[in-house]
N, C-alpha and C positions, 0 to 999 in steps of 0.2 A: 439498462445497459451502459456495459463496463468502459470506465475511463480512460482515454488514448496516455501512450507513452505524458506525453507531448502534455498532455493534462494535468498531471500529477507531477511531473518534476516541476509546471507553473506552481499547483497547489501547494506543493512543497516552498517552493523558493521561497513562496509566501508566508507560508507559514512558522518560515526560521528566522525573517528576514533577510536574508543574505544581500545583499547588496553589490551586486557581480559587475558592476562598472570601477564602482570604488575600490577594486581587489590588485594586487599586484596576480600575472600571469601563475608564482605561484600557489599563490596561497585557493585563486579561481580556480585551477586544477584539480586542489585538491578537495575543493568543495564540491565539482561539481563530479569526479569522483567519487565524492562517499553519497551523494544526490541521486544516481543511474544504479548504485549499488541497491540503495533503501528502493532503488523503484526497480530492480529485479528481484530483490529477493518479495517485497510486496505480492506479482506478480506470479513468483513462485509457490506461498501460499495463501493469497486466498483463494484456489479453490479450494483447497483441502479445507480453508475453513466453512465458503458455503457446504462440498461433503457433510461434514460436521454437525453440521445444523440441521440438513435434509434427513440425517442420519435419530438425528436429536431429537426433534417432531416427527420424525415417525414412531419412538419411542414415549415419547408422553403421551404421544394419540393412543398407542396404545394401553397404555396407561390407565388414562382417562378413562377408557374401555370396561378394564378389568373392574375399575372401581366400582 
């Protein structure tokens, strides 16, 4: 089950150890925009990676059969 945008946001916020309450407004907006752009990138790339994984598994299965 894919994670929602909010779940991804919370996970990235925890990993990067960003305390949004201790930041001023400009730093908060900057961090928020960087996190959101990363989320959009992940949402765009994830389907491509899943497709590559599926294609590679098919290729490896056919290679094993031929050997």
